[in-house]
PyMOL Python script that loads the backbone (N, CA, C, O; Angstrom):
from pymol import cmd

cmd.read_pdbstr("""\
ATOM      1  N   MET A   1      24.220 -11.945   7.998  1.00  0.00           N
ATOM      2  CA  MET A   1      25.502 -11.396   8.357  1.00  0.00           C
ATOM      3  C   MET A   1      26.568 -12.477   8.162  1.00  0.00           C
ATOM      4  O   MET A   1      26.339 -13.646   8.470  1.00  0.00           O
ATOM      5  N   THR A   2      27.733 -12.075   7.649  1.00  0.00           N
ATOM      6  CA  THR A   2      28.788 -13.031   7.349  1.00  0.00           C
ATOM      7  C   THR A   2      29.800 -13.166   8.466  1.00  0.00           C
ATOM      8  O   THR A   2      30.680 -14.024   8.398  1.00  0.00           O
ATOM      9  N   GLY A   3      29.697 -12.343   9.485  1.00  0.00           N
ATOM     10  CA  GLY A   3      30.665 -12.417  10.563  1.00  0.00           C
ATOM     11  C   GLY A   3      31.836 -11.478  10.360  1.00  0.00           C
ATOM     12  O   GLY A   3      32.684 -11.357  11.244  1.00  0.00           O
ATOM     13  N   GLN A   4      31.907 -10.812   9.219  1.00  0.00           N
ATOM     14  CA  GLN A   4      32.976  -9.859   8.954  1.00  0.00           C
ATOM     15  C   GLN A   4      32.556  -8.482   9.421  1.00  0.00           C
ATOM     16  O   GLN A   4      31.383  -8.117   9.343  1.00  0.00           O
ATOM     17  N   SER A   5      33.517  -7.723   9.904  1.00  0.00           N
ATOM     18  CA  SER A   5      33.215  -6.345  10.249  1.00  0.00           C
ATOM     19  C   SER A   5      33.095  -5.536   8.965  1.00  0.00           C
ATOM     20  O   SER A   5      33.509  -5.983   7.895  1.00  0.00           O
ATOM     21  N   ASP A   6      32.532  -4.359   9.081  1.00  0.00           N
ATOM     22  CA  ASP A   6      32.410  -3.495   7.911  1.00  0.00           C
ATOM     23  C   ASP A   6      33.778  -3.168   7.320  1.00  0.00           C
ATOM     24  O   ASP A   6      33.929  -3.097   6.100  1.00  0.00           O
ATOM     25  N   ALA A   7      34.765  -2.971   8.174  1.00  0.00           N
ATOM     26  CA  ALA A   7      36.107  -2.638   7.696  1.00  0.00           C
ATOM     27  C   ALA A   7      36.695  -3.786   6.886  1.00  0.00           C
ATOM     28  O   ALA A   7      37.307  -3.557   5.843  1.00  0.00           O
ATOM     29  N   GLU A   8      36.515  -5.022   7.358  1.00  0.00           N
ATOM     30  CA  GLU A   8      37.041  -6.159   6.612  1.00  0.00           C
ATOM     31  C   GLU A   8      36.344  -6.309   5.276  1.00  0.00           C
ATOM     32  O   GLU A   8      36.990  -6.566   4.260  1.00  0.00           O
ATOM     33  N   GLY A   9      35.044  -6.152   5.269  1.00  0.00           N
ATOM     34  CA  GLY A   9      34.294  -6.251   4.024  1.00  0.00           C
ATOM     35  C   GLY A   9      34.716  -5.191   3.026  1.00  0.00           C
ATOM     36  O   GLY A   9      34.848  -5.471   1.835  1.00  0.00           O
ATOM     37  N   THR A  10      34.928  -3.980   3.504  1.00  0.00           N
ATOM     38  CA  THR A  10      35.357  -2.892   2.641  1.00  0.00           C
ATOM     39  C   THR A  10      36.746  -3.174   2.081  1.00  0.00           C
ATOM     40  O   THR A  10      37.013  -2.901   0.911  1.00  0.00           O
ATOM     41  N   GLY A  11      37.637  -3.725   2.921  1.00  0.00           N
ATOM     42  CA  GLY A  11      38.985  -4.053   2.472  1.00  0.00           C
ATOM     43  C   GLY A  11      38.976  -5.102   1.379  1.00  0.00           C
ATOM     44  O   GLY A  11      39.722  -5.002   0.405  1.00  0.00           O
ATOM     45  N   LEU A  12      38.133  -6.107   1.539  1.00  0.00           N
ATOM     46  CA  LEU A  12      38.031  -7.151   0.518  1.00  0.00           C
ATOM     47  C   LEU A  12      37.451  -6.588  -0.773  1.00  0.00           C
ATOM     48  O   LEU A  12      37.910  -6.916  -1.867  1.00  0.00           O
ATOM     49  N   ASP A  13      36.446  -5.745  -0.635  1.00  0.00           N
ATOM     50  CA  ASP A  13      35.864  -5.118  -1.817  1.00  0.00           C
ATOM     51  C   ASP A  13      36.900  -4.268  -2.532  1.00  0.00           C
ATOM     52  O   ASP A  13      36.965  -4.267  -3.762  1.00  0.00           O
ATOM     53  N   ARG A  14      37.705  -3.549  -1.774  1.00  0.00           N
ATOM     54  CA  ARG A  14      38.738  -2.696  -2.364  1.00  0.00           C
ATOM     55  C   ARG A  14      39.775  -3.541  -3.093  1.00  0.00           C
ATOM     56  O   ARG A  14      40.220  -3.181  -4.183  1.00  0.00           O
ATOM     57  N   MET A  15      40.157  -4.660  -2.496  1.00  0.00           N
ATOM     58  CA  MET A  15      41.120  -5.548  -3.154  1.00  0.00           C
ATOM     59  C   MET A  15      40.547  -6.088  -4.458  1.00  0.00           C
ATOM     60  O   MET A  15      41.242  -6.136  -5.473  1.00  0.00           O
ATOM     61  N   ASP A  16      39.289  -6.491  -4.430  1.00  0.00           N
ATOM     62  CA  ASP A  16      38.640  -6.971  -5.657  1.00  0.00           C
ATOM     63  C   ASP A  16      38.631  -5.876  -6.713  1.00  0.00           C
ATOM     64  O   ASP A  16      38.904  -6.136  -7.885  1.00  0.00           O
ATOM     65  N   ASP A  17      38.318  -4.651  -6.299  1.00  0.00           N
ATOM     66  CA  ASP A  17      38.305  -3.522  -7.235  1.00  0.00           C
ATOM     67  C   ASP A  17      39.688  -3.294  -7.838  1.00  0.00           C
ATOM     68  O   ASP A  17      39.819  -3.055  -9.039  1.00  0.00           O
ATOM     69  N   LEU A  18      40.722  -3.369  -6.992  1.00  0.00           N
ATOM     70  CA  LEU A  18      42.089  -3.178  -7.488  1.00  0.00           C
ATOM     71  C   LEU A  18      42.481  -4.288  -8.463  1.00  0.00           C
ATOM     72  O   LEU A  18      43.113  -4.027  -9.487  1.00  0.00           O
ATOM     73  N   ARG A  19      42.108  -5.515  -8.142  1.00  0.00           N
ATOM     74  CA  ARG A  19      42.441  -6.635  -9.041  1.00  0.00           C
ATOM     75  C   ARG A  19      41.716  -6.507 -10.387  1.00  0.00           C
ATOM     76  O   ARG A  19      42.283  -6.806 -11.438  1.00  0.00           O
ATOM     77  N   ILE A  20      40.473  -6.066 -10.339  1.00  0.00           N
ATOM     78  CA  ILE A  20      39.719  -5.855 -11.581  1.00  0.00           C
ATOM     79  C   ILE A  20      40.360  -4.730 -12.387  1.00  0.00           C
ATOM     80  O   ILE A  20      40.522  -4.842 -13.602  1.00  0.00           O
ATOM     81  N   GLU A  21      40.721  -3.653 -11.708  1.00  0.00           N
ATOM     82  CA  GLU A  21      41.365  -2.527 -12.387  1.00  0.00           C
ATOM     83  C   GLU A  21      42.702  -2.951 -12.995  1.00  0.00           C
ATOM     84  O   GLU A  21      43.036  -2.542 -14.107  1.00  0.00           O
ATOM     85  N   LEU A  22      43.466  -3.771 -12.268  1.00  0.00           N
ATOM     86  CA  LEU A  22      44.742  -4.266 -12.783  1.00  0.00           C
ATOM     87  C   LEU A  22      44.518  -5.133 -14.017  1.00  0.00           C
ATOM     88  O   LEU A  22      45.253  -5.006 -14.996  1.00  0.00           O
ATOM     89  N   GLN A  23      43.532  -6.000 -13.989  1.00  0.00           N
ATOM     90  CA  GLN A  23      43.262  -6.846 -15.151  1.00  0.00           C
ATOM     91  C   GLN A  23      42.890  -5.997 -16.367  1.00  0.00           C
ATOM     92  O   GLN A  23      43.328  -6.275 -17.484  1.00  0.00           O
ATOM     93  N   ARG A  24      42.093  -4.977 -16.144  1.00  0.00           N
ATOM     94  CA  ARG A  24      41.729  -4.076 -17.248  1.00  0.00           C
ATOM     95  C   ARG A  24      42.961  -3.353 -17.791  1.00  0.00           C
ATOM     96  O   ARG A  24      43.120  -3.203 -19.002  1.00  0.00           O
ATOM     97  N   ALA A  25      43.830  -2.908 -16.883  1.00  0.00           N
ATOM     98  CA  ALA A  25      45.049  -2.217 -17.303  1.00  0.00           C
ATOM     99  C   ALA A  25      45.954  -3.161 -18.101  1.00  0.00           C
ATOM    100  O   ALA A  25      46.532  -2.766 -19.114  1.00  0.00           O
ATOM    101  N   ARG A  26      46.069  -4.399 -17.642  1.00  0.00           N
ATOM    102  CA  ARG A  26      46.877  -5.386 -18.371  1.00  0.00           C
ATOM    103  C   ARG A  26      46.273  -5.683 -19.746  1.00  0.00           C
ATOM    104  O   ARG A  26      46.994  -5.813 -20.735  1.00  0.00           O
ATOM    105  N   ASP A  27      44.959  -5.787 -19.793  1.00  0.00           N
ATOM    106  CA  ASP A  27      44.285  -6.022 -21.074  1.00  0.00           C
ATOM    107  C   ASP A  27      44.526  -4.860 -22.034  1.00  0.00           C
ATOM    108  O   ASP A  27      44.776  -5.064 -23.222  1.00  0.00           O
ATOM    109  N   GLU A  28      44.447  -3.647 -21.508  1.00  0.00           N
ATOM    110  CA  GLU A  28      44.678  -2.462 -22.341  1.00  0.00           C
ATOM    111  C   GLU A  28      46.115  -2.423 -22.842  1.00  0.00           C
ATOM    112  O   GLU A  28      46.356  -2.080 -23.999  1.00  0.00           O
ATOM    113  N   LEU A  29      47.078  -2.772 -21.978  1.00  0.00           N
ATOM    114  CA  LEU A  29      48.480  -2.815 -22.380  1.00  0.00           C
ATOM    115  C   LEU A  29      48.703  -3.892 -23.433  1.00  0.00           C
ATOM    116  O   LEU A  29      49.415  -3.667 -24.412  1.00  0.00           O
ATOM    117  N   THR A  30      48.107  -5.040 -23.240  1.00  0.00           N
ATOM    118  CA  THR A  30      48.237  -6.127 -24.220  1.00  0.00           C
ATOM    119  C   THR A  30      47.678  -5.709 -25.573  1.00  0.00           C
ATOM    120  O   THR A  30      48.304  -5.952 -26.604  1.00  0.00           O
ATOM    121  N   ALA A  31      46.517  -5.088 -25.576  1.00  0.00           N
ATOM    122  CA  ALA A  31      45.911  -4.615 -26.833  1.00  0.00           C
ATOM    123  C   ALA A  31      46.788  -3.554 -27.479  1.00  0.00           C
ATOM    124  O   ALA A  31      46.973  -3.550 -28.696  1.00  0.00           O
ATOM    125  N   HIS A  32      47.323  -2.663 -26.669  1.00  0.00           N
ATOM    126  CA  HIS A  32      48.206  -1.614 -27.197  1.00  0.00           C
ATOM    127  C   HIS A  32      49.447  -2.239 -27.851  1.00  0.00           C
ATOM    128  O   HIS A  32      49.853  -1.843 -28.944  1.00  0.00           O
ATOM    129  N   ARG A  33      50.032  -3.214 -27.165  1.00  0.00           N
ATOM    130  CA  ARG A  33      51.229  -3.862 -27.707  1.00  0.00           C
ATOM    131  C   ARG A  33      50.929  -4.686 -28.959  1.00  0.00           C
ATOM    132  O   ARG A  33      51.840  -4.987 -29.730  1.00  0.00           O
ATOM    133  N   ALA A  34      49.694  -5.046 -29.167  1.00  0.00           N
ATOM    134  CA  ALA A  34      49.305  -5.805 -30.357  1.00  0.00           C
ATOM    135  C   ALA A  34      48.939  -4.891 -31.531  1.00  0.00           C
ATOM    136  O   ALA A  34      48.603  -5.374 -32.613  1.00  0.00           O
ATOM    137  N   SER A  35      49.004  -3.580 -31.321  1.00  0.00           N
ATOM    138  CA  SER A  35      48.584  -2.635 -32.361  1.00  0.00           C
ATOM    139  C   SER A  35      49.689  -2.391 -33.382  1.00  0.00           C
ATOM    140  O   SER A  35      50.873  -2.600 -33.118  1.00  0.00           O
ATOM    141  N   TRP A  36      49.261  -1.946 -34.541  1.00  0.00           N
ATOM    142  CA  TRP A  36      50.212  -1.575 -35.586  1.00  0.00           C
ATOM    143  C   TRP A  36      51.027  -0.360 -35.154  1.00  0.00           C
ATOM    144  O   TRP A  36      52.219  -0.271 -35.445  1.00  0.00           O
ATOM    145  N   ALA A  37      50.387   0.567 -34.465  1.00  0.00           N
ATOM    146  CA  ALA A  37      51.097   1.769 -34.008  1.00  0.00           C
ATOM    147  C   ALA A  37      52.290   1.387 -33.128  1.00  0.00           C
ATOM    148  O   ALA A  37      53.376   1.952 -33.259  1.00  0.00           O
ATOM    149  N   TYR A  38      52.077   0.437 -32.244  1.00  0.00           N
ATOM    150  CA  TYR A  38      53.155  -0.032 -31.363  1.00  0.00           C
ATOM    151  C   TYR A  38      54.247  -0.711 -32.195  1.00  0.00           C
ATOM    152  O   TYR A  38      55.435  -0.449 -32.005  1.00  0.00           O
ATOM    153  N   ALA A  39      53.842  -1.567 -33.099  1.00  0.00           N
ATOM    154  CA  ALA A  39      54.819  -2.281 -33.934  1.00  0.00           C
ATOM    155  C   ALA A  39      55.677  -1.305 -34.737  1.00  0.00           C
ATOM    156  O   ALA A  39      56.897  -1.459 -34.804  1.00  0.00           O
ATOM    157  N   PHE A  40      55.051  -0.314 -35.337  1.00  0.00           N
ATOM    158  CA  PHE A  40      55.803   0.665 -36.110  1.00  0.00           C
ATOM    159  C   PHE A  40      56.703   1.505 -35.218  1.00  0.00           C
ATOM    160  O   PHE A  40      57.843   1.787 -35.585  1.00  0.00           O
ATOM    161  N   ALA A  41      56.216   1.905 -34.067  1.00  0.00           N
ATOM    162  CA  ALA A  41      57.014   2.724 -33.160  1.00  0.00           C
ATOM    163  C   ALA A  41      58.241   1.963 -32.666  1.00  0.00           C
ATOM    164  O   ALA A  41      59.335   2.522 -32.595  1.00  0.00           O
ATOM    165  N   MET A  42      58.059   0.695 -32.327  1.00  0.00           N
ATOM    166  CA  MET A  42      59.187  -0.093 -31.840  1.00  0.00           C
ATOM    167  C   MET A  42      60.160  -0.415 -32.976  1.00  0.00           C
ATOM    168  O   MET A  42      61.375  -0.411 -32.780  1.00  0.00           O
ATOM    169  N   GLY A  43      59.621  -0.691 -34.154  1.00  0.00           N
ATOM    170  CA  GLY A  43      60.478  -0.989 -35.305  1.00  0.00           C
ATOM    171  C   GLY A  43      61.239   0.226 -35.787  1.00  0.00           C
ATOM    172  O   GLY A  43      62.394   0.114 -36.200  1.00  0.00           O
ATOM    173  N   ALA A  44      60.611   1.377 -35.741  1.00  0.00           N
ATOM    174  CA  ALA A  44      61.256   2.603 -36.218  1.00  0.00           C
ATOM    175  C   ALA A  44      62.456   2.967 -35.359  1.00  0.00           C
ATOM    176  O   ALA A  44      63.442   3.499 -35.869  1.00  0.00           O
ATOM    177  N   SER A  45      62.387   2.694 -34.083  1.00  0.00           N
ATOM    178  CA  SER A  45      63.494   3.064 -33.199  1.00  0.00           C
ATOM    179  C   SER A  45      64.746   2.248 -33.509  1.00  0.00           C
ATOM    180  O   SER A  45      65.861   2.696 -33.242  1.00  0.00           O
ATOM    181  N   ARG A  46      64.571   1.079 -34.057  1.00  0.00           N
ATOM    182  CA  ARG A  46      65.726   0.222 -34.384  1.00  0.00           C
ATOM    183  C   ARG A  46      66.425   0.685 -35.647  1.00  0.00           C
ATOM    184  O   ARG A  46      67.589   0.354 -35.877  1.00  0.00           O
ATOM    185  N   HIS A  47      65.714   1.456 -36.470  1.00  0.00           N
ATOM    186  CA  HIS A  47      66.277   1.872 -37.750  1.00  0.00           C
ATOM    187  C   HIS A  47      66.529   3.374 -37.799  1.00  0.00           C
ATOM    188  O   HIS A  47      66.753   3.928 -38.875  1.00  0.00           O
ATOM    189  N   GLY A  48      66.497   4.030 -36.663  1.00  0.00           N
ATOM    190  CA  GLY A  48      66.818   5.451 -36.597  1.00  0.00           C
ATOM    191  C   GLY A  48      65.702   6.378 -37.030  1.00  0.00           C
ATOM    192  O   GLY A  48      65.893   7.593 -37.052  1.00  0.00           O
ATOM    193  N   GLY A  49      64.543   5.843 -37.374  1.00  0.00           N
ATOM    194  CA  GLY A  49      63.435   6.693 -37.799  1.00  0.00           C
ATOM    195  C   GLY A  49      62.678   7.232 -36.602  1.00  0.00           C
ATOM    196  O   GLY A  49      62.163   6.463 -35.790  1.00  0.00           O
ATOM    197  N   GLU A  50      62.610   8.534 -36.490  1.00  0.00           N
ATOM    198  CA  GLU A  50      61.891   9.142 -35.373  1.00  0.00           C
ATOM    199  C   GLU A  50      60.791  10.028 -35.919  1.00  0.00           C
ATOM    200  O   GLU A  50      61.042  10.905 -36.745  1.00  0.00           O
ATOM    201  N   HIS A  51      59.601   9.805 -35.468  1.00  0.00           N
ATOM    202  CA  HIS A  51      58.435  10.577 -35.888  1.00  0.00           C
ATOM    203  C   HIS A  51      57.616  10.888 -34.632  1.00  0.00           C
ATOM    204  O   HIS A  51      57.523  10.050 -33.734  1.00  0.00           O
ATOM    205  N   PRO A  52      57.028  12.075 -34.561  1.00  0.00           N
ATOM    206  CA  PRO A  52      56.243  12.429 -33.371  1.00  0.00           C
ATOM    207  C   PRO A  52      55.156  11.409 -33.015  1.00  0.00           C
ATOM    208  O   PRO A  52      54.850  11.223 -31.838  1.00  0.00           O
ATOM    209  N   THR A  53      54.582  10.761 -34.000  1.00  0.00           N
ATOM    210  CA  THR A  53      53.575   9.735 -33.718  1.00  0.00           C
ATOM    211  C   THR A  53      54.186   8.594 -32.911  1.00  0.00           C
ATOM    212  O   THR A  53      53.549   8.051 -32.009  1.00  0.00           O
ATOM    213  N   HIS A  54      55.418   8.236 -33.242  1.00  0.00           N
ATOM    214  CA  HIS A  54      56.096   7.165 -32.512  1.00  0.00           C
ATOM    215  C   HIS A  54      56.402   7.596 -31.078  1.00  0.00           C
ATOM    216  O   HIS A  54      56.336   6.785 -30.154  1.00  0.00           O
ATOM    217  N   TRP A  55      56.737   8.876 -30.898  1.00  0.00           N
ATOM    218  CA  TRP A  55      56.982   9.371 -29.539  1.00  0.00           C
ATOM    219  C   TRP A  55      55.721   9.212 -28.691  1.00  0.00           C
ATOM    220  O   TRP A  55      55.778   8.786 -27.538  1.00  0.00           O
ATOM    221  N   LEU A  56      54.580   9.564 -29.292  1.00  0.00           N
ATOM    222  CA  LEU A  56      53.310   9.453 -28.572  1.00  0.00           C
ATOM    223  C   LEU A  56      52.984   8.000 -28.239  1.00  0.00           C
ATOM    224  O   LEU A  56      52.482   7.698 -27.157  1.00  0.00           O
ATOM    225  N   THR A  57      53.274   7.109 -29.179  1.00  0.00           N
ATOM    226  CA  THR A  57      53.010   5.688 -28.945  1.00  0.00           C
ATOM    227  C   THR A  57      53.900   5.163 -27.828  1.00  0.00           C
ATOM    228  O   THR A  57      53.439   4.423 -26.959  1.00  0.00           O
ATOM    229  N   ARG A  58      55.167   5.543 -27.850  1.00  0.00           N
ATOM    230  CA  ARG A  58      56.075   5.097 -26.782  1.00  0.00           C
ATOM    231  C   ARG A  58      55.658   5.674 -25.431  1.00  0.00           C
ATOM    232  O   ARG A  58      55.732   4.994 -24.408  1.00  0.00           O
ATOM    233  N   ALA A  59      55.222   6.931 -25.437  1.00  0.00           N
ATOM    234  CA  ALA A  59      54.759   7.550 -24.191  1.00  0.00           C
ATOM    235  C   ALA A  59      53.533   6.820 -23.653  1.00  0.00           C
ATOM    236  O   ALA A  59      53.412   6.609 -22.446  1.00  0.00           O
ATOM    237  N   ARG A  60      52.629   6.435 -24.544  1.00  0.00           N
ATOM    238  CA  ARG A  60      51.436   5.685 -24.128  1.00  0.00           C
ATOM    239  C   ARG A  60      51.830   4.329 -23.547  1.00  0.00           C
ATOM    240  O   ARG A  60      51.245   3.879 -22.561  1.00  0.00           O
ATOM    241  N   THR A  61      52.815   3.684 -24.154  1.00  0.00           N
ATOM    242  CA  THR A  61      53.302   2.405 -23.638  1.00  0.00           C
ATOM    243  C   THR A  61      53.834   2.576 -22.227  1.00  0.00           C
ATOM    244  O   THR A  61      53.508   1.791 -21.337  1.00  0.00           O
ATOM    245  N   GLN A  62      54.645   3.591 -22.022  1.00  0.00           N
ATOM    246  CA  GLN A  62      55.206   3.840 -20.694  1.00  0.00           C
ATOM    247  C   GLN A  62      54.109   4.152 -19.679  1.00  0.00           C
ATOM    248  O   GLN A  62      54.172   3.709 -18.532  1.00  0.00           O
ATOM    249  N   GLU A  63      53.113   4.910 -20.103  1.00  0.00           N
ATOM    250  CA  GLU A  63      51.990   5.249 -19.225  1.00  0.00           C
ATOM    251  C   GLU A  63      51.228   3.996 -18.791  1.00  0.00           C
ATOM    252  O   GLU A  63      50.896   3.843 -17.615  1.00  0.00           O
ATOM    253  N   LEU A  64      50.955   3.106 -19.739  1.00  0.00           N
ATOM    254  CA  LEU A  64      50.227   1.875 -19.420  1.00  0.00           C
ATOM    255  C   LEU A  64      51.061   0.953 -18.529  1.00  0.00           C
ATOM    256  O   LEU A  64      50.536   0.343 -17.597  1.00  0.00           O
ATOM    257  N   GLU A  65      52.360   0.854 -18.819  1.00  0.00           N
ATOM    258  CA  GLU A  65      53.236   0.022 -17.986  1.00  0.00           C
ATOM    259  C   GLU A  65      53.306   0.562 -16.557  1.00  0.00           C
ATOM    260  O   GLU A  65      53.280  -0.207 -15.596  1.00  0.00           O
ATOM    261  N   LYS A  66      53.393   1.878 -16.422  1.00  0.00           N
ATOM    262  CA  LYS A  66      53.431   2.501 -15.094  1.00  0.00           C
ATOM    263  C   LYS A  66      52.122   2.245 -14.345  1.00  0.00           C
ATOM    264  O   LYS A  66      52.133   1.954 -13.149  1.00  0.00           O
ATOM    265  N   ARG A  67      51.012   2.353 -15.045  1.00  0.00           N
ATOM    266  CA  ARG A  67      49.715   2.100 -14.416  1.00  0.00           C
ATOM    267  C   ARG A  67      49.659   0.668 -13.863  1.00  0.00           C
ATOM    268  O   ARG A  67      49.200   0.452 -12.742  1.00  0.00           O
ATOM    269  N   CYS A  68      50.124  -0.299 -14.648  1.00  0.00           N
ATOM    270  CA  CYS A  68      50.141  -1.695 -14.179  1.00  0.00           C
ATOM    271  C   CYS A  68      51.056  -1.851 -12.965  1.00  0.00           C
ATOM    272  O   CYS A  68      50.684  -2.502 -11.988  1.00  0.00           O
ATOM    273  N   ARG A  69      52.252  -1.257 -13.022  1.00  0.00           N
ATOM    274  CA  ARG A  69      53.178  -1.358 -11.889  1.00  0.00           C
ATOM    275  C   ARG A  69      52.583  -0.736 -10.626  1.00  0.00           C
ATOM    276  O   ARG A  69      52.692  -1.300  -9.538  1.00  0.00           O
ATOM    277  N   ASP A  70      51.955   0.429 -10.780  1.00  0.00           N
ATOM    278  CA  ASP A  70      51.354   1.104  -9.633  1.00  0.00           C
ATOM    279  C   ASP A  70      50.237   0.264  -9.010  1.00  0.00           C
ATOM    280  O   ASP A  70      50.147   0.148  -7.788  1.00  0.00           O
ATOM    281  N   LEU A  71      49.403  -0.309  -9.846  1.00  0.00           N
ATOM    282  CA  LEU A  71      48.319  -1.147  -9.328  1.00  0.00           C
ATOM    283  C   LEU A  71      48.869  -2.400  -8.648  1.00  0.00           C
ATOM    284  O   LEU A  71      48.369  -2.813  -7.601  1.00  0.00           O
ATOM    285  N   GLU A  72      49.896  -3.001  -9.242  1.00  0.00           N
ATOM    286  CA  GLU A  72      50.523  -4.174  -8.622  1.00  0.00           C
ATOM    287  C   GLU A  72      51.100  -3.811  -7.250  1.00  0.00           C
ATOM    288  O   GLU A  72      50.991  -4.591  -6.304  1.00  0.00           O
ATOM    289  N   ALA A  73      51.710  -2.635  -7.144  1.00  0.00           N
ATOM    290  CA  ALA A  73      52.276  -2.190  -5.870  1.00  0.00           C
ATOM    291  C   ALA A  73      51.183  -1.941  -4.835  1.00  0.00           C
ATOM    292  O   ALA A  73      51.341  -2.293  -3.666  1.00  0.00           O
ATOM    293  N   ARG A  74      50.093  -1.345  -5.255  1.00  0.00           N
ATOM    294  CA  ARG A  74      48.980  -1.098  -4.333  1.00  0.00           C
ATOM    295  C   ARG A  74      48.389  -2.406  -3.816  1.00  0.00           C
ATOM    296  O   ARG A  74      48.036  -2.516  -2.642  1.00  0.00           O
ATOM    297  N   ILE A  75      48.286  -3.383  -4.691  1.00  0.00           N
ATOM    298  CA  ILE A  75      47.760  -4.690  -4.278  1.00  0.00           C
ATOM    299  C   ILE A  75      48.730  -5.343  -3.303  1.00  0.00           C
ATOM    300  O   ILE A  75      48.315  -5.901  -2.287  1.00  0.00           O
ATOM    301  N   ALA A  76      50.023  -5.274  -3.611  1.00  0.00           N
ATOM    302  CA  ALA A  76      51.024  -5.862  -2.730  1.00  0.00           C
ATOM    303  C   ALA A  76      50.994  -5.211  -1.351  1.00  0.00           C
ATOM    304  O   ALA A  76      51.137  -5.900  -0.342  1.00  0.00           O
ATOM    305  N   GLU A  77      50.811  -3.908  -1.295  1.00  0.00           N
ATOM    306  CA  GLU A  77      50.727  -3.213  -0.007  1.00  0.00           C
ATOM    307  C   GLU A  77      49.513  -3.685   0.791  1.00  0.00           C
ATOM    308  O   GLU A  77      49.593  -3.851   2.008  1.00  0.00           O
ATOM    309  N   GLN A  78      48.416  -3.895   0.123  1.00  0.00           N
ATOM    310  CA  GLN A  78      47.190  -4.328   0.795  1.00  0.00           C
ATOM    311  C   GLN A  78      47.301  -5.751   1.317  1.00  0.00           C
ATOM    312  O   GLN A  78      46.652  -6.109   2.300  1.00  0.00           O
ATOM    313  N   GLU A  79      48.119  -6.559   0.664  1.00  0.00           N
ATOM    314  CA  GLU A  79      48.245  -7.967   1.047  1.00  0.00           C
ATOM    315  C   GLU A  79      49.176  -8.172   2.234  1.00  0.00           C
ATOM    316  O   GLU A  79      49.234  -9.265   2.797  1.00  0.00           O
ATOM    317  N   LEU A  80      49.902  -7.127   2.618  1.00  0.00           N
ATOM    318  CA  LEU A  80      50.837  -7.274   3.757  1.00  0.00           C
ATOM    319  C   LEU A  80      50.134  -7.476   5.055  1.00  0.00           C
ATOM    320  O   LEU A  80      50.781  -7.614   6.093  1.00  0.00           O
TER     321      LEU A  80
END
""", "prot")
cmd.dss("prot")
cmd.show_as("cartoon", "prot")
cmd.util.cbc("prot")
cmd.orient("prot")
């Protein structure tokens, strides 16, 4: 026995899970931003070119960024 209550152990495990999930989300966002699809979507917007594929890429970027922000907020709430 480590001296921790079950609730404390569960809380620490949950924090570890959230941090792992956040790292995965950040890795996925980084990989997405390194893709050709992202480069073309961001470049096309500067030159007035709009294509549905670029809309989907931008939407995916926003989705990944939101996921990272949400996980960061959940971790911050747990650390209070």
